[in-house]
C-alpha positions, 0 to 999 in steps of 0.5 A: 316438562314435568314428565321429565322431572325425574330424569332431570333429577337423575342427571342433577349430580352432573350439573349441581352440587346436591342431588336429591332422589325421591324419599331421601332423608333430606326430602323426608325431613323437609316434608315433616317440617312442611306438614308440622306447620301446615297440617294444623293450619289446614285442620283449623281452616278446614281446607286443603293446602298444596304445593311442590317440592323440588330443586332451586337454581343452585340444586338445593332442595326447597318447597313452594309456598302452599296454595290454599284450596277448599275442603276437599281439593287443592290446585297448587300454583306454579312455583316461582322458586323451583327449577325442577319439581320432584314431588307434590305435597298436600293436606287433607283438611279437617276430619269429617266422618263424611270424607275418607280423609285418612287415605290419598284418593285415586284423584290424588294419585292421578294428578301426580301421575299426570304431572309426572311426579310423586306426592306426599299427603298429610291426613287429619289423623296425622298420617303421612303417605307417599305416592309413587307414580312409577308403580301407582302405589301409595304407602304410609310413611308413618301412622296416626299421630306422627304429624300434628292431628285434628283433635276431632279425629276418630281412629277407625272411622275409615275402617282398616287402613292398610300400610300400602295400596295399589291404585286399583286397591285404593279406588275399590276401597274408596268406591271411586 
């Protein structure tokens, strides 16, 4: 069912008053609001939090309550308030020099692709990433400190972080 989410969103203008496409200004504002609240909690608890963004019964953009995960993974609960899921969102917990938390992982991209949706990732350094599963690419929407960040974060710990990566480039960089 989720594989058809993008098609349903494309048809939404025919059936609902509000149409939302991936990365609309409305969606980006909602994502920033979600992560402004969630990233500090994720960092303090050293656990990922995840959920979904989509359209409710009336065609309004909304998000599911975040599901807590552990320090390096999260599996979102099925949303009860979303009729059409368009994207996922998740945080990357607290900064650790033992984990490449400043980038989405190959698994992050694969999980979104399997569900037929795109995704948003917030990092402990305050970066915001967008995962595009049509192209299997990820790109920084904004860099270090654009979202609340971990005071323990060490810039440069993960080496040079490019503005965007293909899936293949990402898994090579991360050694996955």
